[in-house]
C-alpha positions in Angstrom: 96.6 113.6 104.5 94.0 114.5 102.0 93.6 117.9 100.3 89.9 117.8 99.4 87.3 119.1 101.7 89.8 120.4 104.4 90.5 124.0 105.5 93.5 125.9 104.2 95.7 125.2 107.3 95.0 121.4 107.1 95.6 121.5 103.3 99.0 123.1 103.8 100.0 120.7 106.5 98.7 117.7 104.5 100.5 119.0 101.4 103.8 119.0 103.3 103.1 115.5 104.4 102.5 114.4 100.9 105.7 116.0 99.7 107.6 114.1 102.4 105.8 110.9 101.3 106.9 111.6 97.7 110.6 111.8 98.8 110.2 108.6 100.8 108.4 106.8 97.9 111.2 107.8 95.5 113.8 106.1 97.8 111.7 103.0 98.0 111.0 102.8 94.3 114.7 103.4 93.5 115.8 100.7 95.9 113.1 98.1 95.1 113.0 98.7 91.3 109.5 97.4 90.7 108.5 96.2 87.2 104.9 97.4 87.8 102.9 99.2 90.6 99.4 98.4 91.8 97.4 101.2 93.4 93.9 101.2 94.9 93.1 104.8 95.2 93.2 107.3 98.1 95.6 110.2 98.7 98.3 107.9 100.1 98.8 106.6 96.6 99.7 110.0 95.1 103.3 110.1 96.2 103.9 106.5 95.1 102.4 107.2 91.7 104.6 110.2 91.2 107.7 108.3 92.2 106.8 105.4 89.9 106.0 107.7 87.0 109.4 109.4 87.3 111.1 106.1 86.6 108.6 105.1 83.9 107.3 102.2 85.9 103.9 101.1 84.6 101.0 101.7 87.0 97.8 99.7 87.4 95.0 101.2 89.5 92.2 99.0 90.9 88.9 100.9 91.3 86.7 99.1 93.9 83.7 101.4 93.9 81.6 102.2 90.8 82.6 105.9 90.8 86.3 106.9 91.3 87.3 109.4 94.0 89.4 112.5 93.3 92.6 110.6 93.9 91.9 107.9 91.2 90.5 110.6 88.8 93.8 112.4 89.1 96.1 109.3 89.2 94.3 107.8 86.2 96.3 110.2 84.0 99.5 108.4 85.1 98.1 104.8 84.9 98.6 102.4 82.1 95.5 100.4 83.0 92.6 100.9 85.4 91.0 97.7 86.6 87.4 98.3 87.7 84.7 96.3 89.3 81.9 96.8 86.8 81.2 98.1 83.3 79.4 101.1 84.8 82.8 102.5 86.0 84.0 103.1 82.4 81.8 106.2 82.2 84.0 107.9 84.8 87.4 106.8 83.5 89.8 107.8 80.7 89.0 106.2 77.4 91.0 103.1 76.6 92.4 102.5 80.0 89.6 100.8 81.8 89.5 97.0 82.1 86.6 95.3 83.8 88.0 92.6 86.1 85.3 92.4 88.8 85.8 92.8 92.6 88.3 90.2 94.0 86.6 87.9 96.6 88.8 85.7 98.6 87.9 82.0 97.9 87.7 81.0 101.6 84.9 83.6 102.2 82.5 81.5 100.1 81.7 78.3 102.0 80.4 75.1 100.4 77.6 74.9 103.0 74.0 75.2 102.0 71.8 77.9 103.6 70.3 75.3 105.9 73.8 74.1 106.9 75.0 77.6 107.5 72.0 78.4 109.7 72.7 75.2 111.7 76.3 76.3 112.2 75.0 79.5 113.6 72.7 77.6 116.0 69.6 78.8 114.2 66.6 77.0 112.8 67.7 75.6 109.4 64.2 76.1 107.9 63.3 79.6 109.2 63.7 82.6 106.8 66.8 84.6 107.9 67.8 88.2 107.6 71.4 89.4 108.0 72.0 93.0 109.1 75.4 94.7 109.4 77.0 98.1 108.8 80.7 97.5 108.0 83.8 96.9 110.1 82.9 99.4 112.8 79.1 99.0 112.5 76.5 101.6 111.6 74.6 103.3 114.4 71.5 104.3 112.5 71.2 100.8 111.0 71.8 99.2 114.4 69.2 101.3 116.2 66.6 101.1 113.5 66.9 97.3 113.6 66.7 97.1 117.4 63.5 99.1 117.3 61.7 96.6 115.1 63.2 93.4 116.4 60.0 92.0 118.0 58.1 92.4 114.7 60.9 90.8 112.7 61.6 87.9 115.1 57.9 86.9 115.2 58.4 85.6 111.6 62.1 85.5 110.9 65.6 84.9 112.3 68.0 87.8 112.4 71.8 87.7 112.3 73.1 91.1 113.5 76.7 92.2 113.3 76.7 95.5 115.2 80.3 96.6 115.5 81.9 97.0 118.9 80.7 100.6 119.5 77.0 99.6 119.9 77.6 96.1 121.3 76.5 97.0 124.9 73.2 98.4 123.5 72.7 95.2 121.5 73.3 93.0 124.6 70.8 95.2 126.6 68.2 95.0 123.8 68.6 91.2 123.5 68.0 90.9 127.3 64.6 92.7 126.9 63.3 90.2 124.4 61.2 87.2 125.4 63.2 84.0 125.5 61.6 82.5 122.4 62.4 85.6 120.3 65.9 85.9 121.8 66.8 82.5 120.4 66.1 83.8 116.9 68.4 86.8 117.4 72.0 85.8 116.5 74.2 88.7 117.4 77.9 89.5 117.1 80.0 92.6 117.7 82.4 91.6 114.9 82.2 88.4 112.9 85.6 86.8 112.7 85.6 84.1 115.3 83.0 82.7 117.7 80.0 84.5 119.0 80.0 85.6 122.7 76.8 83.6 123.2 77.1 80.8 120.6 79.3 77.8 120.4 81.5 76.8 117.4 83.5 78.8 114.8 81.5 81.0 112.5 82.5 83.2 109.6 81.1 86.1 107.5 80.7 83.6 104.7 78.4 81.5 106.8 76.3 84.5 107.7 76.0 85.5 104.1 75.1 82.0 103.0 72.5 81.7 105.7 70.7 84.9 104.7 67.6 85.2 102.5 68.0 89.0 102.6 70.9 91.3 103.7 70.5 94.8 105.1 73.8 96.7 105.0 75.8 99.8 104.0 77.0 100.0 100.4 80.7 99.9 100.6 82.7 98.6 97.7 82.9 95.0 99.0 79.1 94.5 98.4 79.8 94.8 94.7 81.8 91.6 94.8 80.5 89.6 97.8 76.8 89.9 97.4 76.9 88.8 93.7 79.3 85.9 94.7 76.6 84.7 97.1 73.6 85.7 94.9 72.1 87.4 97.9 69.3 90.1 97.7 70.0 93.2 99.7 68.6 96.4 101.1 71.4 98.9 100.9 71.6 102.0 103.1 74.4 104.3 101.8 76.5 106.0 104.5 75.4 109.6 104.1 78.9 111.1 104.9 80.9 109.0 102.3 80.5 111.6 99.5 78.7 109.8 96.6 80.6 106.5 96.6 78.1 104.4 98.5 75.0 106.0 96.9 76.4 105.2 93.4 77.2 101.6 94.5 73.7 101.1 95.8 72.1 102.6 92.8 74.1 100.3 90.5 72.9 97.3 92.4 69.3 98.5 92.6 69.2 99.4 88.8 70.4 95.8 88.1 67.5 94.5 90.1 69.7 92.9 92.8 69.0 95.4 95.6 66.7 98.1 97.1 68.2 101.3 98.2 67.0 103.1 101.4 68.2 106.5 102.6 69.8 106.7 106.0 67.4 109.3 107.2 64.4 107.2 106.3 65.4 104.0 108.1 63.2 104.4 111.2 60.1 104.6 109.0 61.0 102.5 105.9 63.1 99.6 107.2 60.3 97.4 108.6 57.9 97.7 105.6 60.7 97.3 103.1 61.9 94.0 104.7 58.4 92.8 105.2 57.4 93.5 101.6 60.5 91.7 100.2 60.4 88.7 102.5 56.7 88.2 101.7 57.4 88.1 98.0 59.2 84.9 97.1 59.1 85.6 93.4 60.7 89.0 93.9 63.5 87.6 96.1 64.2 84.9 93.5 64.4 87.6 90.8 66.8 89.6 93.0 69.0 86.5 93.6 69.2 85.9 89.8 70.1 89.6 89.2 72.8 89.5 91.9 74.4 86.3 90.5 74.4 87.9 87.0 76.7 90.6 88.4 79.2 88.1 89.7 82.6 88.0 88.0 84.6 85.0 89.4 88.4 85.0 89.2 88.6 88.8 89.5 91.9 88.6 91.4 93.3 86.5 88.6 92.3 89.1 86.0 94.0 91.9 88.0 97.1 89.7 88.4 97.1 89.1 84.7 97.1 92.8 84.0 100.2 93.2 86.2 102.1 90.4 84.7 101.3 91.4 81.1 102.4 95.0 81.8 105.6 93.9 83.5 106.4 91.6 80.5 105.6 94.4 78.0 108.0 96.7 79.9 110.7 94.1 80.0 110.4 93.7 76.2 110.6 97.4 75.7 113.6 97.7 77.9 115.4 94.9 76.0 115.1 97.0 72.9 115.9 100.3 74.5 118.1 99.6 77.5 118.9 102.2 80.0 120.2 102.3 83.6 116.8 101.8 85.3 115.6 99.4 82.5 118.7 97.2 82.9 118.1 97.1 86.6 114.6 95.8 86.1 115.2 93.4 83.2 118.2 91.8 84.9 115.9 90.0 87.3 
């Protein structure tokens, strides 16, 4: 359990859990004898970092968001290197440790299909401008309901791909049933996009949805820093208001680069429709945002992180060969 932002009773209980985790991590590290450890932040990494540090195992931290949370800020003192998504993260990290790798995007996410082919795969009009709206793996209620309120106006001119999450799926189905048949055909909806749609035929993926989109409306979790640039897609970003500062800083980074527009969650009901309409009506602005998004793309980010791990493990092996010790011999013998 975490220690920040919880009451004293929970902090004591969580602290005891972390202490038990440290003892467990020590046993795992001693048995596995890693040459290097990769951490990605969060309180769960604290016990592992301490256990690795005790045995002088090099630590690499990957920072997905622009701004690190408290765990990464603290663990950064123990790390040999901190891999980060963007240059902007260096302002928050210890001097000399940060390496900009980009955000790893799995290759199979990015399809070879053109936007028209992606729309056709989603049973949409290949030529009609298309908007993708989603809120993360569990959906986003304020985003979902703000969209459903303005669906008739949007569908008069555009197609909408809506990934709602399972919690609001019944409301989405009900809203779709209220639309005229012509507009309903332009409303492509999914509770969670990983297989086929309940009301469409054929396999679809998140990559196809992103490829089909002229504009995306979404939360501002860390994945948008890698995936939206990889697709060169303009976006309207709505930071989750209860995620401390992470999503706001992510959204501001994208907006300052010219790749996105940020909207506050509390303003959605008033600002979402005019913001989408203004952007979709301005082809030049959308092209500029696409160019800005692509400029943020860092292909082969996973390879760069892997290279850091390999280089550190080799450096440690070389050091151990000069100054052997019980733990060093155990690692270098492999």
